[in-house]
DOROLO-388344 format. One record per residue: residue number from 1; residue in one letter; x negated, y, z negated of N, C-alpha, C in turn. Coordinates in steps of 0.001 Angstrom, whole numbers. Example, Ala and Ser with C-alpha at 12.3 -4.5 7.8 and 13.67 -1.06 7.14 Angstrom:
REC   num   residuo    n.east   n.north      n.up   ca.east   ca.north     ca.up    c.east   c.north      c.up
REC     1         A    -13190     -5690     -7800    -12300      -4500     -7800    -13200     -3300     -7800
REC     2         S    -12850     -2250     -7080    -13670      -1060     -7140    -12900        30     -7870
//
This chain:
REC   num   residuo    n.east   n.north      n.up   ca.east   ca.north     ca.up    c.east   c.north      c.up
REC     1         M      -704     19135     -3028       257      18405     -2203      1363     17820     -3055
REC     2         K      2558     17781     -2511      3690      17206     -3222      3831     15728     -2850
REC     3         S      4173     14921     -3839      4345      13490     -3600      5652     13005     -4203
REC     4         A      6073     11833     -3772      7293      11213     -4295      7071      9726     -4432
REC     5         V      7675      9146     -5439      7598       7704     -5679      9000      7119     -5545
REC     6         V      9124      6095     -4738     10412       5421     -4540     10640      4434     -5677
REC     7         L     11810      4498     -6290     12171       3593     -7376     13225      2600     -6880
REC     8         L     12992      1320     -7149     13916        259     -6762     14037      -731     -7913
REC     9         P     15190     -1365     -8092     15334      -2358     -9161     14311     -3470     -9013
REC    10         G     13600     -3754    -10078     12625      -4836    -10067     11190     -4399     -9875
REC    11         L     10967     -3160     -9422      9597      -2674     -9336      9058     -2462    -10744
REC    12         N      7789     -2804    -10961      7232      -2656    -12307      5894     -1921    -12326
REC    13         R      5494     -1365    -11183      4254       -593    -11141      4518       882    -10893
REC    14         D      5784      1274    -11013      6119       2666    -10755      5469      3614    -11761
REC    15         R      5431      3228    -13025      4819       4093    -14039      3316      4239    -13798
REC    16         D      2674      3138    -13399      1247       3194    -13091       993      4141    -11924
REC    17         M      1843      4051    -10899      1663       4891     -9719      1923      6349    -10046
REC    18         I      2950      6611    -10824      3254       7982    -11229      2097      8568    -12036
REC    19         A      1527      7757    -12929       393       8219    -13741      -815      8539    -12866
REC    20         A     -1090      7680    -11879     -2234       7902    -10997     -2068      9183    -10179
REC    21         L      -888      9372     -9597      -637      10561     -8800      -703     11833     -9646
REC    22         T      -219     11741    -10880      -233      12894    -11772     -1649     13249    -12201
REC    23         K     -2417     12236    -12604     -3775      12488    -13100     -4704     12976    -11998
REC    24         I     -4562     12431    -10808     -5477      12793     -9722     -4998     14018     -8968
REC    25         G     -3694     14114     -8764     -3154      15245     -8015     -2859     16476     -8838
REC    26         G     -2792     16311    -10166     -2555      17463    -11038     -1104     17854    -11190
REC    27         R      -185     17090    -10569      1238      17372    -10727      2007     16069    -10613
REC    28         A      3071     15960    -11381      3867      14735    -11372      4631     14610    -10058
REC    29         P      4724     13403     -9521      5491      13218     -8292      6986     13263     -8560
REC    30         L      7739     13561     -7534      9182      13420     -7609      9513     11931     -7585
REC    31         T     10690     11570     -8051     11126      10188     -7944     12433     10147     -7160
REC    32         V     12546      9148     -6288     13760       8979     -5494     14293      7572     -5721
REC    33         W     15594      7445     -5780     16254       6189     -6133     16718      5460     -4884
REC    34         Q     17037      4186     -5030     17406       3324     -3911     18575      3843     -3077
REC    35         T     19508      4534     -3711     20699       4999     -2997     20544      6402     -2412
REC    36         D     19400      7042     -2652     19185       8379     -2101     19082      8302      -577
REC    37         T     19756      9194        90     19742       9201      1553     18853     10307      2110
REC    38         E     18339     11147      1231     17421      12199      1645     16256     12263       668
REC    39         I     15096     12626      1195     13906      12814       374     13464     14262       534
REC    40         P     13226     14966      -572     12794      16366      -476     11497     16494       334
REC    41         D     11148     17709       685      9911      17948      1434      8702     17612       569
REC    42         V      8000     16569       954      6790      16149       263      5744     15802      1318
REC    43         D      4510     15648       869      3410      15311      1771      3067     13832      1740
REC    44         L      3459     13162       655      3125      11748       465      4271     11044      -234
REC    45         I      4669      9889       308      5683       9028      -311      5034      7697      -633
REC    46         V      5238      7223     -1863      4619       5970     -2293      5684      4979     -2737
REC    47         I      5560      3752     -2253      6412       2646     -2715      5526      1734     -3546
REC    48         P      5740      1661     -4842      4855        884     -5716      5151      -605     -5679
REC    49         G      4377     -1343     -6473      4505      -2797     -6492      5483     -3301     -7523
REC    50         G      5674     -4598     -7519      6591      -5265     -8445      7327     -6387     -7748
REC    51         F      8573     -6548     -8095      9385      -7636     -7546     10788     -7104     -7250
REC    52         S     10891     -6209     -6277     12166      -5577     -5986     13251     -6611     -5717
REC    53         Y     14354     -6444     -6415     15504      -7347     -6300     15111     -8806     -6538
REC    54         G     14124     -8997     -7415     13720     -10349     -7795     13056    -11135     -6677
REC    55         D     12644    -10456     -5605     12042     -11137     -4451     12979    -12165     -3827
REC    56         Y     14285    -11968     -3979     15246     -12888     -3360     15199    -12740     -1839
REC    57         L     15633    -13758     -1125     15551     -13868       330     14084    -13937       734
REC    58         R     13443    -12810       878     12001     -12706      1092     11538    -11482       325
REC    59         C     10263    -11459       -34      9742     -10303      -761      9970     -9029        53
REC    60         G     10676     -8092      -513     10909      -6811       135     12089     -6769      1085
REC    61         A     12711     -7925      1355     13766      -7978      2372     14996     -7163      1984
REC    62         I     15420     -7255       740     16604      -6508       306     16269     -5021       177
REC    63         A     15131     -4727      -434     14733      -3335      -625     14630     -2592       700
REC    64         A     14146     -3275      1725     13954      -2635      3033     15254     -2162      3653
REC    65         R     16370     -2680      3162     17681      -2350      3722     18475     -1386      2851
REC    66         M     17821      -819      1847     18467        177      1010     18459      1549      1708
REC    67         P     19440      2398      1389     19535       3715      2036     18246      4529      1970
REC    68         V     17525      4451       859     16320       5267       721     15274      4932      1765
REC    69         M     15258      3683      2241     14238       3308      3217     14495      3927      4586
REC    70         K     15745      4215      4901     16027       4938      6140     15452      6346      6035
REC    71         A     15578      6930      4849     15014       8256      4629     13497      8231      4704
REC    72         V     12890      7169      4174     11434       7017      4253     11002      6915      5710
REC    73         A     11725      6118      6487     11398       5950      7906     11498      7271      8660
REC    74         E     12497      8065      8335     12664       9359      8989     11492     10282      8669
REC    75         K     11043     10266      7423      9899      11084      7029      8628     10593      7724
REC    76         A      8452      9281      7791      7270       8718      8445      7229      9109      9912
REC    77         A      8389      9102     10559      8467       9468     11972      8053     10915     12206
REC    78         K      8183     11742     11173      7800      13153     11267      6349     13392     10862
REC    79         G      5642     12303     10499      4229      12421     10171      3890     12477      8705
REC    80         V      4897     12408      7831      4629      12397      6391      3852     11128      6045
REC    81         L      2885     11242      5144      2117      10078      4713      2992      9170      3860
REC    82         V      2928      7869      4126      3682       6869      3365      2727      5756      2979
REC    83         M      2744      5394      1711      1871       4322      1233      2694      3284       468
REC    84         G      2509      2011       790      3159        930        68      2113        -8      -495
REC    85         V      2186      -264     -1787      1210      -1115     -2458      1882     -2385     -2944
REC    86         C      1322     -3536     -2608      1807      -4849     -3016      3251     -5050     -2540
REC    87         N      4229     -5062     -3434      5613      -5195     -2986      5989     -4050     -2044
REC    88         G      5379     -2895     -2251      5601      -1778     -1347      5134     -2090        66
REC    89         F      4021     -2804       204      3529      -3253      1502      4533     -4226      2118
REC    90         Q      5020     -5149      1310      6019      -6110      1797      7269     -5388      2296
REC    91         I      7686     -4359      1582      8875      -3598      1968      8642     -2862      3285
REC    92         L      7465     -2267      3462      7159      -1559      4707      7185     -2504      5902
REC    93         L      6692     -3724      5711      6734      -4716      6784      8173     -5104      7108
REC    94         E      8959     -5357      6082     10351      -5748      6285     11162     -4619      6932
REC    95         A     10772     -3391      6647     11477      -2232      7209     11013     -1904      8624
REC    96         G      9982     -2594      9102      9488      -2366     10447      8579     -1160     10592
REC    97         L      8106      -618      9467      7208        528      9527      5762       110      9752
REC    98         L      5484     -1161      9560      4175      -1731      9847      4383     -3093     10496
REC    99         P      3443     -3552     11319      3588      -4845     11996      3056     -5999     11162
REC   100         G      3525     -7202     11474      3028      -8399     10806      3954     -8886      9705
REC   101         A      3456     -9819      8916      4249     -10409      7839      3330    -10823      6700
REC   102         L      3902    -10915      5507      3169     -11397      4336      3804    -12707      3878
REC   103         M      2994    -13777      3895      3477     -15100      3545      2954    -15498      2169
REC   104         R      3389    -16677      1717      2901     -17198       449      1385    -17318       468
REC   105         N       765    -17092      -674      -668     -17332      -800      -972    -18776      -419
REC   106         T     -2096    -19017       199     -2415     -20381       624     -2512    -21339      -561
REC   107         S     -2820    -20819     -1739     -2879     -21660     -2941     -1491    -22003     -3458
REC   108         L      -461    -21299     -2938       919     -21406     -3418      1036    -21038     -4891
REC   109         K        75    -20238     -5370        82     -19805     -6761         1    -18281     -6839
REC   110         F       572    -17737     -7904       438     -16313     -8174     -1017    -16023     -8510
REC   111         V     -1572    -14982     -7926     -2971     -14627     -8143     -3053    -13271     -8829
REC   112         C     -3772    -13212     -9920     -3960     -11964    -10659     -5422    -11886    -11085
REC   113         R     -6199    -11110    -10344     -7623     -10979    -10658     -8201     -9814     -9879
REC   114         E     -9472     -9550    -10100    -10152      -8499     -9361    -10777     -9082     -8095
REC   115         V    -10733     -8318     -7012    -11356      -8726     -5764    -12286     -7618     -5297
REC   116         K    -13013     -7895     -4231    -13850      -6885     -3588    -13195     -6505     -2262
REC   117         L    -13207     -5217     -1960    -12641      -4711      -713    -13712     -4005        89
REC   118         E    -13703     -4226      1385    -14551      -3466      2293    -13697     -2399      2969
REC   119         V    -14208     -1177      3026    -13521       -113      3744    -13776      -339      5228
REC   120         A    -12783      -886      5908    -12947      -1236      7320    -12846       -23      8234
REC   121         N    -12096       990      7815    -11966       2222      8583    -11927      3387      7608
REC   122         A    -12961      4193      7620    -13052       5324      6696    -12540      6613      7324
REC   123         N    -11896      6501      8475    -11413       7686      9175     -9897      7810      9149
REC   124         T     -9262      7269      8122     -7819       7403      7997     -7500      8427      6913
REC   125         A     -6261      8840      6870     -5830       9811      5859     -5909      9239      4453
REC   126         F     -6056      7922      4355     -6066       7257      3047     -7466      6812      2619
REC   127         T     -8445      6888      3515     -9768       6325      3207    -10922      7294      3418
REC   128         R    -10645      8543      3731    -11724       9465      4091    -12653      9811      2939
REC   129         A    -12278      9473      1715    -13159       9713       577    -14236      8630       458
REC   130         Y    -14097      7577      1236    -15040       6466      1190    -15991      6485      2379
REC   131         Q    -17022      5676      2293    -17964       5498      3384    -17606      4252      4180
REC   132         P    -17859      4240      5489    -17599       3031      6286    -18347      1838      5714
REC   133         G    -17635       741      5539    -18259       -462      5008    -18471      -469      3508
REC   134         Q    -18070       586      2819    -18236        643      1366    -17475      -497       705
REC   135         I    -18068     -1086      -316    -17444      -2186     -1049    -16851     -1649     -2344
REC   136         L    -15577     -1928     -2554    -14856      -1452     -3728    -14402     -2620     -4588
REC   137         R    -14260     -2365     -5859    -13581      -3296     -6751    -12118     -2905     -6797
REC   138         C    -11222     -3893     -6874     -9799      -3566     -6960     -9029     -4790     -7459
REC   139         P     -8070     -4610     -8361     -7273      -5744     -8836     -6144     -6099     -7875
REC   140         V     -5768     -7370     -7884     -4599      -7839     -7139     -3689     -8593     -8091
REC   141         A     -2404     -8656     -7758     -1429      -9408     -8549      -237     -9700     -7653
REC   142         H      -265    -10871     -7003       812     -11184     -6059       910    -12687     -5788
REC   143         H      2045    -13062     -5246      2302     -14452     -4866      2432    -14584     -3355
REC   144         D      2802    -13488     -2687      3022     -13501     -1242      2186    -12406      -591
REC   145         G       883    -12609      -553        -6     -11594        -6      -799    -12045      1197
REC   146         N      -416    -13169      1769     -1133     -13778      2895      -707    -13093      4195
REC   147         Y     -1471    -12093      4626     -1091     -11316      5803     -1285    -12125      7082
REC   148         F      -282    -12042      7963      -343     -12737      9249       261    -11861     10336
REC   149         A      -318    -11932     11518       225     -11274     12700       -98    -12144     13904
REC   150         D       732    -12076     14935       455     -12862     16139      -805    -12329     16814
REC   151         A     -1333    -13100     17762     -2619     -12784     18381     -2627    -11408     19040
REC   152         E     -1543    -11064     19719     -1478      -9769     20398     -1497     -8615     19401
REC   153         T      -696     -8751     18337      -651      -7708     17310     -1994     -7589     16603
REC   154         L     -2579     -8728     16295     -3869      -8727     15603     -4941     -8042     16452
REC   155         A     -4950     -8348     17740     -5931      -7735     18634     -5745     -6222     18681
REC   156         R     -4490     -5782     18666     -4210      -4345     18677     -4665     -3691     17378
REC   157         L     -4377     -4329     16257     -4791      -3788     14964     -6304     -3635     14895
REC   158         E     -7002     -4674     15323     -8459      -4655     15276     -9021     -3656     16285
REC   159         G     -8466     -3650     17479     -8978      -2791     18537     -8732     -1314     18311
REC   160         E     -7630      -989     17636     -7265        411     17407     -7707       922     16040
REC   161         G     -8448       114     15300     -8931        556     13995     -7854       687     12947
REC   162         Q     -6812      -145     13079     -5704        -54     12121     -5906      -898     10872
REC   163         V     -6976     -1656     10811     -7305      -2382      9583     -8062     -1415      8676
REC   164         A     -7473     -1076      7557     -8076       -108      6638     -8986      -772      5624
REC   165         F     -8549     -1920      5091     -9316      -2632      4072     -9358     -4122      4384
REC   166         R    -10484     -4747      4042    -10610      -6200      4137    -11108     -6746      2799
REC   167         Y    -10695     -7957      2479    -11277      -8640      1334    -12720     -8967      1688
REC   168         A    -13620     -8727       742    -15048      -8870      1008    -15707     -9857        49
REC   169         E    -16873    -10293       443    -17747     -11124      -389    -17046    -12388      -876
REC   170         G    -16245    -12976        14    -15592     -14249      -306    -14514    -14168     -1352
REC   171         T    -13906    -12992     -1536    -12897     -12834     -2596    -11462    -12828     -2066
REC   172         N    -11269    -13194      -797     -9901     -13254      -243     -9033    -14131     -1146
REC   173         P     -8011    -13562     -1804     -7244     -14319     -2798     -6019    -15042     -2255
REC   174         N     -5735    -14848      -963     -4453     -15331      -461     -4493    -15999       910
REC   175         G     -5641    -15963      1592     -5747     -16572      2907     -5415    -15652      4062
REC   176         S     -5300    -14341      3812     -4945     -13393      4867     -5842    -13546      6085
REC   177         I     -5235    -13498      7260     -5965     -13610      8510     -6965    -12455      8631
REC   178         N     -8166    -12778      9091     -9243     -11791      9233     -9561    -11038      7939
REC   179         N     -9220    -11654      6815     -9461     -11046      5498     -8781     -9688      5338
REC   180         I     -7671     -9483      6038     -6992      -8186      6003     -6315     -7950      4648
REC   181         A     -6650     -6822      4045     -6062      -6436      2754     -5169     -5216      2869
REC   182         G     -5340     -4441      3957     -4528      -3249      4139     -4605     -2758      5567
REC   183         I     -3490     -2267      6091     -3433      -1762      7461     -2726      -414      7504
REC   184         V     -2990       328      8568     -2279       1583      8791     -1457      1466     10069
REC   185         S      -477      2326     10200       381       2344     11378      -388      2879     12583
REC   186         E       232      2777     13740      -399       3250     14968      -744      4732     14886
REC   187         K       123      5520     14264      -139       6953     14111     -1063      7247     12939
REC   188         G     -1295      6247     12086     -2223       6411     10979     -1657      7031      9726
REC   189         N      -353      7315      9701       209       7989      8530       945      7053      7574
REC   190         V       987      5755      7882      1609       4772      6989       569      3724      6635
REC   191         L       370      3500      5355      -577       2500      4865       139      1464      4028
REC   192         G      -169       196      4276       298       -880      3419      -909     -1668      2952
REC   193         M      -971     -1990      1662     -2086      -2770      1133     -1614     -3603       -51
REC   194         M     -2206     -4775      -222     -1828      -5647     -1331     -2510     -5284     -2647
REC   195         P     -3799     -4955     -2665     -4460      -4616     -3944     -3878     -3355     -4565
REC   196         H     -4158     -3171     -5862     -3587      -2082     -6651     -4637     -1026     -7001
REC   197         P     -4870       -30     -6151     -5863       1000     -6471     -5468      1853     -7665
REC   198         E     -4168      1939     -7944     -3719       2763     -9076     -4168      2210    -10418
REC   199         N     -4619       974    -10433     -5060        353    -11689     -6569       356    -11859
REC   200         L     -7252      1197    -11074     -8702       1348    -11243     -9095      2787    -10889
REC   201         I     -8592      3729    -11701     -8835       5139    -11394     -9520      5904    -12525
REC   202         E     -9770      5258    -13669    -10384       5971    -14784    -11182      4998    -15647
REC   203         A    -12004      5553    -16489    -12895       4734    -17304    -12136      3712    -18147
REC   204         A    -10950      4099    -18606    -10150       3181    -19425     -9765      1925    -18648
REC   205         H     -9752      2010    -17324     -9438        854    -16477    -10665       -21    -16226
REC   206         G    -11840       512    -16579    -13069       -231    -16313    -13750       166    -15022
REC   207         G    -13249      1215    -14371    -13847       1675    -13128    -12972      2685    -12434
REC   208         T    -13515      3324    -11405    -12792       4389    -10708    -12757      4193     -9195
REC   209         D    -12967      2978     -8738    -13049       2737     -7293    -11753      3067     -6555
REC   210         G    -10631      3066     -7255     -9361       3353     -6599     -9072      4831     -6413
REC   211         R     -9835      5688     -7073     -9551       7132     -7020     -9635      7696     -5602
REC   212         G    -10598      7198     -4835    -10824       7741     -3501     -9593      7663     -2610
REC   213         L     -8816      6616     -2772     -7611       6480     -1939     -6632      7605     -2245
REC   214         F     -6432      7914     -3518     -5507       8976     -3903     -6071     10352     -3565
REC   215         E     -7378     10527     -3747     -8004      11788     -3388     -7871     12037     -1888
REC   216         S     -7976     10966     -1107     -7800      11090       346     -6368     11475       688
REC   217         A     -5420     10695       185     -4007      10897       536     -3460     12223        24
REC   218         L     -3988     12683     -1097     -3492      13926     -1692     -4254     15150     -1183
REC   219         G     -5175     14942      -244     -5880      16059       354     -6974     16638      -509
REC   220         I     -7408     15884     -1522     -8462      16366     -2402     -9834     16104     -1787
REC   221         A     -9956     14977     -1096    -11218      14634      -445    -11406     15484       800
REC   222         A    -12662     15812      1080    -12950      16630      2265    -12668     15843      3540
//
C-alpha cells in the first residue's frame, strides 16, 4: 500500500512516522507540504504529531486551514484512510474530519509518559491486528489531549463503535471523557488518537505494541 505523510511547520514527529511506515510497510511514504493542493493516489495519509505553527490560537487551528488539509478532506471523502496522531488528531478535529474537541490536560501540565490503552473496537481499518479489549502500552506527549464531546455526540460515538482506543488501568493522562484516547469517523476511514504508536514498534523502543496499528492500516494484518 502507498502512504503519505503531511508536513507542516512545527511538526516534530514526522521523521518518526516516516520511519515507522517505512519499516513496517516496506516502502517510504510520500511527503506532502502545507501548500500542496493535491495529494497523489495513496491508500493512507498520516498527519504526525508536534506543535504545528507553535500551537498558536488553538492546537491545530492554523494547520487545519492550510491548502493541504482541503486535499486531505477530499481524499477522506473518497474513502482513503487518514490517521492523525497527537497534533494530527487536533488538526483533524479543527478541520471537521472528526467530532469533538481536545482541551488542556486537567493537570494543566504537559504530560510525557507511557500509558495503557484498551482496544475498544478491534473491527476498524486501524485496529484489526488487535483483539477486542486487548491492553497495549503506548507513550503520550501532549499538553492539550483532554478529549471532550457534547452528550449527543458522545452517545453517537459510543453507540456506533467509533471509540477505537481508551486509556486503561487508571492511566488516563489528561482527563478525557470516557477515557477516550482515539476515535474513528462515522465511515471508519479516519482515525485520530493522542498516543504515539510510532514510538513503540521495535525492540529498540522497548516494545512493539504499536506495530499492529500500522499493520492494520497498511493492509498487512489479516
